[in-house]
PyMOL commands that place a pseudoatom at each C-alpha (Angstrom):
pseudoatom trace, name=CA, resn=MET, resi=1, chain=A, elem=C, hetatm=0, pos=[10.854, -12.758, 16.761]
pseudoatom trace, name=CA, resn=ILE, resi=2, chain=A, elem=C, hetatm=0, pos=[7.663, -12.833, 15.028]
pseudoatom trace, name=CA, resn=GLU, resi=3, chain=A, elem=C, hetatm=0, pos=[6.432, -15.525, 13.582]
pseudoatom trace, name=CA, resn=LEU, resi=4, chain=A, elem=C, hetatm=0, pos=[5.155, -16.888, 10.222]
pseudoatom trace, name=CA, resn=LYS, resi=5, chain=A, elem=C, hetatm=0, pos=[1.432, -16.632, 10.961]
pseudoatom trace, name=CA, resn=GLN, resi=6, chain=A, elem=C, hetatm=0, pos=[1.311, -13.241, 12.375]
pseudoatom trace, name=CA, resn=MET, resi=7, chain=A, elem=C, hetatm=0, pos=[2.836, -11.798, 9.136]
pseudoatom trace, name=CA, resn=PRO, resi=8, chain=A, elem=C, hetatm=0, pos=[-0.554, -11.155, 7.421]
pseudoatom trace, name=CA, resn=ALA, resi=9, chain=A, elem=C, hetatm=0, pos=[-1.793, -9.080, 10.253]
pseudoatom trace, name=CA, resn=LEU, resi=10, chain=A, elem=C, hetatm=0, pos=[1.775, -7.249, 10.410]
pseudoatom trace, name=CA, resn=ASN, resi=11, chain=A, elem=C, hetatm=0, pos=[1.812, -6.412, 6.624]
pseudoatom trace, name=CA, resn=ALA, resi=12, chain=A, elem=C, hetatm=0, pos=[-1.629, -4.942, 6.630]
pseudoatom trace, name=CA, resn=SER, resi=13, chain=A, elem=C, hetatm=0, pos=[-0.322, -3.093, 9.470]
pseudoatom trace, name=CA, resn=LEU, resi=14, chain=A, elem=C, hetatm=0, pos=[2.910, -1.924, 7.805]
pseudoatom trace, name=CA, resn=ASN, resi=15, chain=A, elem=C, hetatm=0, pos=[-0.016, -1.148, 4.283]
pseudoatom trace, name=CA, resn=GLY, resi=16, chain=A, elem=C, hetatm=0, pos=[-2.733, 0.540, 6.619]
pseudoatom trace, name=CA, resn=LEU, resi=17, chain=A, elem=C, hetatm=0, pos=[-0.004, 2.553, 8.360]
pseudoatom trace, name=CA, resn=ALA, resi=18, chain=A, elem=C, hetatm=0, pos=[1.251, 3.620, 4.790]
pseudoatom trace, name=CA, resn=GLY, resi=19, chain=A, elem=C, hetatm=0, pos=[-2.237, 4.905, 3.907]
pseudoatom trace, name=CA, resn=VAL, resi=20, chain=A, elem=C, hetatm=0, pos=[-2.572, 6.924, 7.065]
pseudoatom trace, name=CA, resn=PHE, resi=21, chain=A, elem=C, hetatm=0, pos=[0.746, 8.421, 6.453]
pseudoatom trace, name=CA, resn=LEU, resi=22, chain=A, elem=C, hetatm=0, pos=[-0.085, 9.449, 2.629]
pseudoatom trace, name=CA, resn=LEU, resi=23, chain=A, elem=C, hetatm=0, pos=[-4.179, 10.520, 3.788]
pseudoatom trace, name=CA, resn=ALA, resi=24, chain=A, elem=C, hetatm=0, pos=[-1.735, 13.127, 5.831]
pseudoatom trace, name=CA, resn=GLY, resi=25, chain=A, elem=C, hetatm=0, pos=[0.940, 14.255, 3.335]
pseudoatom trace, name=CA, resn=TYR, resi=26, chain=A, elem=C, hetatm=0, pos=[-2.177, 15.205, 1.281]
pseudoatom trace, name=CA, resn=PHE, resi=27, chain=A, elem=C, hetatm=0, pos=[-3.380, 17.384, 4.251]
pseudoatom trace, name=CA, resn=PHE, resi=28, chain=A, elem=C, hetatm=0, pos=[-0.283, 19.298, 4.263]
pseudoatom trace, name=CA, resn=ILE, resi=29, chain=A, elem=C, hetatm=0, pos=[0.672, 19.544, 1.296]
pseudoatom trace, name=CA, resn=ARG, resi=30, chain=A, elem=C, hetatm=0, pos=[-2.808, 21.403, 0.134]
pseudoatom trace, name=CA, resn=ARG, resi=31, chain=A, elem=C, hetatm=0, pos=[-2.047, 23.219, 3.413]
pseudoatom trace, name=CA, resn=LYS, resi=32, chain=A, elem=C, hetatm=0, pos=[1.527, 24.233, 1.738]
pseudoatom trace, name=CA, resn=LYS, resi=33, chain=A, elem=C, hetatm=0, pos=[3.132, 22.644, 5.018]
pseudoatom trace, name=CA, resn=ILE, resi=34, chain=A, elem=C, hetatm=0, pos=[5.559, 20.843, 3.240]
pseudoatom trace, name=CA, resn=SER, resi=35, chain=A, elem=C, hetatm=0, pos=[7.784, 19.821, 6.217]
pseudoatom trace, name=CA, resn=ALA, resi=36, chain=A, elem=C, hetatm=0, pos=[4.970, 17.783, 7.829]
pseudoatom trace, name=CA, resn=HIS, resi=37, chain=A, elem=C, hetatm=0, pos=[4.278, 16.943, 4.070]
pseudoatom trace, name=CA, resn=ARG, resi=38, chain=A, elem=C, hetatm=0, pos=[7.726, 15.239, 3.134]
pseudoatom trace, name=CA, resn=ALA, resi=39, chain=A, elem=C, hetatm=0, pos=[7.858, 13.561, 6.819]
pseudoatom trace, name=CA, resn=CYS, resi=40, chain=A, elem=C, hetatm=0, pos=[4.448, 12.154, 6.100]
pseudoatom trace, name=CA, resn=MET, resi=41, chain=A, elem=C, hetatm=0, pos=[5.752, 10.639, 2.832]
pseudoatom trace, name=CA, resn=ILE, resi=42, chain=A, elem=C, hetatm=0, pos=[9.047, 9.635, 3.509]
pseudoatom trace, name=CA, resn=ALA, resi=43, chain=A, elem=C, hetatm=0, pos=[7.262, 7.638, 5.744]
pseudoatom trace, name=CA, resn=ALA, resi=44, chain=A, elem=C, hetatm=0, pos=[4.558, 6.240, 4.213]
pseudoatom trace, name=CA, resn=ILE, resi=45, chain=A, elem=C, hetatm=0, pos=[7.483, 5.554, 1.838]
pseudoatom trace, name=CA, resn=SER, resi=46, chain=A, elem=C, hetatm=0, pos=[9.043, 3.708, 4.627]
pseudoatom trace, name=CA, resn=CYS, resi=47, chain=A, elem=C, hetatm=0, pos=[5.897, 1.771, 5.637]
pseudoatom trace, name=CA, resn=SER, resi=48, chain=A, elem=C, hetatm=0, pos=[5.218, 0.600, 2.182]
pseudoatom trace, name=CA, resn=THR, resi=49, chain=A, elem=C, hetatm=0, pos=[9.205, -0.782, 1.644]
pseudoatom trace, name=CA, resn=LEU, resi=50, chain=A, elem=C, hetatm=0, pos=[8.735, -2.538, 4.848]
pseudoatom trace, name=CA, resn=PHE, resi=51, chain=A, elem=C, hetatm=0, pos=[5.479, -3.936, 4.029]
pseudoatom trace, name=CA, resn=LEU, resi=52, chain=A, elem=C, hetatm=0, pos=[6.736, -5.250, 0.326]
pseudoatom trace, name=CA, resn=SER, resi=53, chain=A, elem=C, hetatm=0, pos=[9.588, -6.973, 2.138]
pseudoatom trace, name=CA, resn=SER, resi=54, chain=A, elem=C, hetatm=0, pos=[7.715, -8.703, 4.850]
pseudoatom trace, name=CA, resn=TYR, resi=55, chain=A, elem=C, hetatm=0, pos=[4.998, -9.900, 1.636]
pseudoatom trace, name=CA, resn=LEU, resi=56, chain=A, elem=C, hetatm=0, pos=[7.461, -11.224, -0.094]
pseudoatom trace, name=CA, resn=TYR, resi=57, chain=A, elem=C, hetatm=0, pos=[9.448, -12.694, 2.718]
pseudoatom trace, name=CA, resn=TYR, resi=58, chain=A, elem=C, hetatm=0, pos=[5.659, -14.216, 3.666]
pseudoatom trace, name=CA, resn=HIS, resi=59, chain=A, elem=C, hetatm=0, pos=[5.030, -15.726, 0.183]
pseudoatom trace, name=CA, resn=PHE, resi=60, chain=A, elem=C, hetatm=0, pos=[8.173, -17.107, -0.232]
pseudoatom trace, name=CA, resn=HIS, resi=61, chain=A, elem=C, hetatm=0, pos=[7.673, -19.256, 2.717]
pseudoatom trace, name=CA, resn=ALA, resi=62, chain=A, elem=C, hetatm=0, pos=[4.039, -19.456, 3.397]
pseudoatom trace, name=CA, resn=GLY, resi=63, chain=A, elem=C, hetatm=0, pos=[2.938, -19.879, -0.385]
pseudoatom trace, name=CA, resn=THR, resi=64, chain=A, elem=C, hetatm=0, pos=[-0.182, -19.071, -1.814]
pseudoatom trace, name=CA, resn=THR, resi=65, chain=A, elem=C, hetatm=0, pos=[-3.586, -18.312, 0.399]
pseudoatom trace, name=CA, resn=ARG, resi=66, chain=A, elem=C, hetatm=0, pos=[-7.019, -19.365, -0.690]
pseudoatom trace, name=CA, resn=PHE, resi=67, chain=A, elem=C, hetatm=0, pos=[-9.913, -17.472, -0.520]
pseudoatom trace, name=CA, resn=ALA, resi=68, chain=A, elem=C, hetatm=0, pos=[-12.739, -19.399, 1.442]
pseudoatom trace, name=CA, resn=GLY, resi=69, chain=A, elem=C, hetatm=0, pos=[-15.379, -17.176, 0.993]
pseudoatom trace, name=CA, resn=GLU, resi=70, chain=A, elem=C, hetatm=0, pos=[-18.608, -18.145, -1.144]
pseudoatom trace, name=CA, resn=GLY, resi=71, chain=A, elem=C, hetatm=0, pos=[-20.997, -17.122, -2.771]
pseudoatom trace, name=CA, resn=TRP, resi=72, chain=A, elem=C, hetatm=0, pos=[-21.242, -13.054, -3.106]
pseudoatom trace, name=CA, resn=SER, resi=73, chain=A, elem=C, hetatm=0, pos=[-17.916, -12.858, -1.602]
pseudoatom trace, name=CA, resn=ARG, resi=74, chain=A, elem=C, hetatm=0, pos=[-15.946, -14.885, -4.125]
pseudoatom trace, name=CA, resn=PRO, resi=75, chain=A, elem=C, hetatm=0, pos=[-16.630, -11.879, -6.955]
pseudoatom trace, name=CA, resn=LEU, resi=76, chain=A, elem=C, hetatm=0, pos=[-16.302, -9.497, -4.874]
pseudoatom trace, name=CA, resn=TYR, resi=77, chain=A, elem=C, hetatm=0, pos=[-12.961, -10.653, -3.707]
pseudoatom trace, name=CA, resn=PHE, resi=78, chain=A, elem=C, hetatm=0, pos=[-11.286, -11.410, -6.820]
pseudoatom trace, name=CA, resn=THR, resi=79, chain=A, elem=C, hetatm=0, pos=[-12.544, -7.852, -8.274]
pseudoatom trace, name=CA, resn=ILE, resi=80, chain=A, elem=C, hetatm=0, pos=[-10.882, -5.963, -5.574]
pseudoatom trace, name=CA, resn=LEU, resi=81, chain=A, elem=C, hetatm=0, pos=[-7.446, -8.150, -5.858]
pseudoatom trace, name=CA, resn=PHE, resi=82, chain=A, elem=C, hetatm=0, pos=[-7.852, -8.342, -9.904]
pseudoatom trace, name=CA, resn=THR, resi=83, chain=A, elem=C, hetatm=0, pos=[-8.034, -4.279, -9.203]
pseudoatom trace, name=CA, resn=HIS, resi=84, chain=A, elem=C, hetatm=0, pos=[-5.093, -4.712, -6.421]
pseudoatom trace, name=CA, resn=THR, resi=85, chain=A, elem=C, hetatm=0, pos=[-2.873, -6.677, -8.146]
pseudoatom trace, name=CA, resn=PRO, resi=86, chain=A, elem=C, hetatm=0, pos=[-1.268, -4.679, -11.173]
pseudoatom trace, name=CA, resn=LEU, resi=87, chain=A, elem=C, hetatm=0, pos=[-1.722, -1.272, -10.159]
pseudoatom trace, name=CA, resn=ALA, resi=88, chain=A, elem=C, hetatm=0, pos=[0.375, -2.584, -6.843]
pseudoatom trace, name=CA, resn=ALA, resi=89, chain=A, elem=C, hetatm=0, pos=[3.182, -3.350, -9.880]
pseudoatom trace, name=CA, resn=VAL, resi=90, chain=A, elem=C, hetatm=0, pos=[2.329, 0.022, -11.423]
pseudoatom trace, name=CA, resn=VAL, resi=91, chain=A, elem=C, hetatm=0, pos=[2.613, 1.417, -8.190]
pseudoatom trace, name=CA, resn=LEU, resi=92, chain=A, elem=C, hetatm=0, pos=[5.922, 0.788, -7.006]
pseudoatom trace, name=CA, resn=PRO, resi=93, chain=A, elem=C, hetatm=0, pos=[8.046, 2.442, -9.910]
pseudoatom trace, name=CA, resn=LEU, resi=94, chain=A, elem=C, hetatm=0, pos=[5.176, 5.760, -10.042]
pseudoatom trace, name=CA, resn=ALA, resi=95, chain=A, elem=C, hetatm=0, pos=[6.437, 5.758, -6.234]
pseudoatom trace, name=CA, resn=ILE, resi=96, chain=A, elem=C, hetatm=0, pos=[10.299, 5.768, -7.080]
pseudoatom trace, name=CA, resn=VAL, resi=97, chain=A, elem=C, hetatm=0, pos=[9.854, 8.196, -9.718]
pseudoatom trace, name=CA, resn=THR, resi=98, chain=A, elem=C, hetatm=0, pos=[7.836, 10.638, -7.786]
pseudoatom trace, name=CA, resn=VAL, resi=99, chain=A, elem=C, hetatm=0, pos=[10.090, 10.305, -4.613]
pseudoatom trace, name=CA, resn=THR, resi=100, chain=A, elem=C, hetatm=0, pos=[13.534, 11.002, -6.610]
pseudoatom trace, name=CA, resn=ARG, resi=101, chain=A, elem=C, hetatm=0, pos=[12.125, 14.082, -8.504]
pseudoatom trace, name=CA, resn=ALA, resi=102, chain=A, elem=C, hetatm=0, pos=[10.859, 15.660, -5.084]
pseudoatom trace, name=CA, resn=PHE, resi=103, chain=A, elem=C, hetatm=0, pos=[14.683, 14.890, -3.527]
pseudoatom trace, name=CA, resn=GLN, resi=104, chain=A, elem=C, hetatm=0, pos=[15.995, 16.061, -6.575]
pseudoatom trace, name=CA, resn=GLY, resi=105, chain=A, elem=C, hetatm=0, pos=[14.257, 19.356, -6.201]
pseudoatom trace, name=CA, resn=ASN, resi=106, chain=A, elem=C, hetatm=0, pos=[12.282, 18.948, -9.360]
pseudoatom trace, name=CA, resn=PHE, resi=107, chain=A, elem=C, hetatm=0, pos=[8.738, 19.831, -8.011]
pseudoatom trace, name=CA, resn=ALA, resi=108, chain=A, elem=C, hetatm=0, pos=[6.943, 20.725, -11.100]
pseudoatom trace, name=CA, resn=LYS, resi=109, chain=A, elem=C, hetatm=0, pos=[7.670, 17.473, -12.658]
pseudoatom trace, name=CA, resn=HIS, resi=110, chain=A, elem=C, hetatm=0, pos=[6.784, 16.140, -8.726]
pseudoatom trace, name=CA, resn=ARG, resi=111, chain=A, elem=C, hetatm=0, pos=[3.274, 17.287, -8.660]
pseudoatom trace, name=CA, resn=LYS, resi=112, chain=A, elem=C, hetatm=0, pos=[2.408, 16.119, -12.391]
pseudoatom trace, name=CA, resn=ILE, resi=113, chain=A, elem=C, hetatm=0, pos=[3.244, 12.743, -11.482]
pseudoatom trace, name=CA, resn=ALA, resi=114, chain=A, elem=C, hetatm=0, pos=[2.147, 12.820, -7.518]
pseudoatom trace, name=CA, resn=ARG, resi=115, chain=A, elem=C, hetatm=0, pos=[-1.446, 13.486, -9.064]
pseudoatom trace, name=CA, resn=TRP, resi=116, chain=A, elem=C, hetatm=0, pos=[-1.450, 9.919, -10.563]
pseudoatom trace, name=CA, resn=THR, resi=117, chain=A, elem=C, hetatm=0, pos=[0.742, 8.206, -8.009]
pseudoatom trace, name=CA, resn=TRP, resi=118, chain=A, elem=C, hetatm=0, pos=[-0.990, 9.529, -4.943]
pseudoatom trace, name=CA, resn=PRO, resi=119, chain=A, elem=C, hetatm=0, pos=[-4.906, 8.005, -5.677]
pseudoatom trace, name=CA, resn=LEU, resi=120, chain=A, elem=C, hetatm=0, pos=[-3.149, 4.814, -6.879]
pseudoatom trace, name=CA, resn=TRP, resi=121, chain=A, elem=C, hetatm=0, pos=[-0.969, 4.264, -3.838]
pseudoatom trace, name=CA, resn=MET, resi=122, chain=A, elem=C, hetatm=0, pos=[-3.673, 4.841, -1.505]
pseudoatom trace, name=CA, resn=TYR, resi=123, chain=A, elem=C, hetatm=0, pos=[-6.037, 2.443, -3.711]
pseudoatom trace, name=CA, resn=VAL, resi=124, chain=A, elem=C, hetatm=0, pos=[-3.720, 0.223, -3.503]
pseudoatom trace, name=CA, resn=SER, resi=125, chain=A, elem=C, hetatm=0, pos=[-2.665, 0.642, 0.205]
pseudoatom trace, name=CA, resn=VAL, resi=126, chain=A, elem=C, hetatm=0, pos=[-6.984, 0.574, 1.052]
pseudoatom trace, name=CA, resn=THR, resi=127, chain=A, elem=C, hetatm=0, pos=[-7.402, -2.873, -1.143]
pseudoatom trace, name=CA, resn=GLY, resi=128, chain=A, elem=C, hetatm=0, pos=[-3.953, -4.345, 0.629]
pseudoatom trace, name=CA, resn=VAL, resi=129, chain=A, elem=C, hetatm=0, pos=[-6.023, -3.959, 4.188]
pseudoatom trace, name=CA, resn=LEU, resi=130, chain=A, elem=C, hetatm=0, pos=[-9.552, -4.871, 2.896]
pseudoatom trace, name=CA, resn=ILE, resi=131, chain=A, elem=C, hetatm=0, pos=[-7.560, -8.163, 0.957]
pseudoatom trace, name=CA, resn=TYR, resi=132, chain=A, elem=C, hetatm=0, pos=[-6.045, -8.915, 4.220]
pseudoatom trace, name=CA, resn=PHE, resi=133, chain=A, elem=C, hetatm=0, pos=[-9.402, -9.060, 6.138]
pseudoatom trace, name=CA, resn=MET, resi=134, chain=A, elem=C, hetatm=0, pos=[-11.174, -10.899, 3.448]
pseudoatom trace, name=CA, resn=LEU, resi=135, chain=A, elem=C, hetatm=0, pos=[-8.823, -13.813, 3.676]
pseudoatom trace, name=CA, resn=TYR, resi=136, chain=A, elem=C, hetatm=0, pos=[-7.334, -13.999, 7.264]
pseudoatom trace, name=CA, resn=GLN, resi=137, chain=A, elem=C, hetatm=0, pos=[-10.672, -12.303, 9.328]
pseudoatom trace, name=CA, resn=TRP, resi=138, chain=A, elem=C, hetatm=0, pos=[-13.915, -12.900, 7.849]
pseudoatom trace, name=CA, resn=PHE, resi=139, chain=A, elem=C, hetatm=0, pos=[-13.434, -15.859, 5.438]
pseudoatom trace, name=CA, resn=PRO, resi=140, chain=A, elem=C, hetatm=0, pos=[-10.255, -17.396, 7.166]
pseudoatom trace, name=CA, resn=GLY, resi=141, chain=A, elem=C, hetatm=0, pos=[-9.545, -20.719, 4.953]
for i in range(1, 141): cmd.bond("trace and resi %d" % i, "trace and resi %d" % (i + 1))
show_as sticks, trace
zoom trace
């Protein structure tokens, strides 16, 4: 069983892995490799779902983590956090709609919304990992 103190690293790993699958999925769809794209995107949404479950469990039990950095790191951290957080809330319904349209075979609408979903989801995944490093590795409390 994973200990509570190990969960931030797990969460960052799941977030980072989602980003890797998103990038690979983008690479494959640009090369018209539909099956590989589908597999990567299913893996990305699976990683993000596991991340969200683990993240909510961790914060329910551990509470809030305060940022301990000082000087230049504080405005940088809070700028990233204040863009990451609302975009993370937006990505969830966007990803659900995007994936639903793909599974329904409505690829014209899928492509249309995926052009918004993918970069936002990618940004949230990358900044999620960056937030982890800033909170737990570079400026631990």
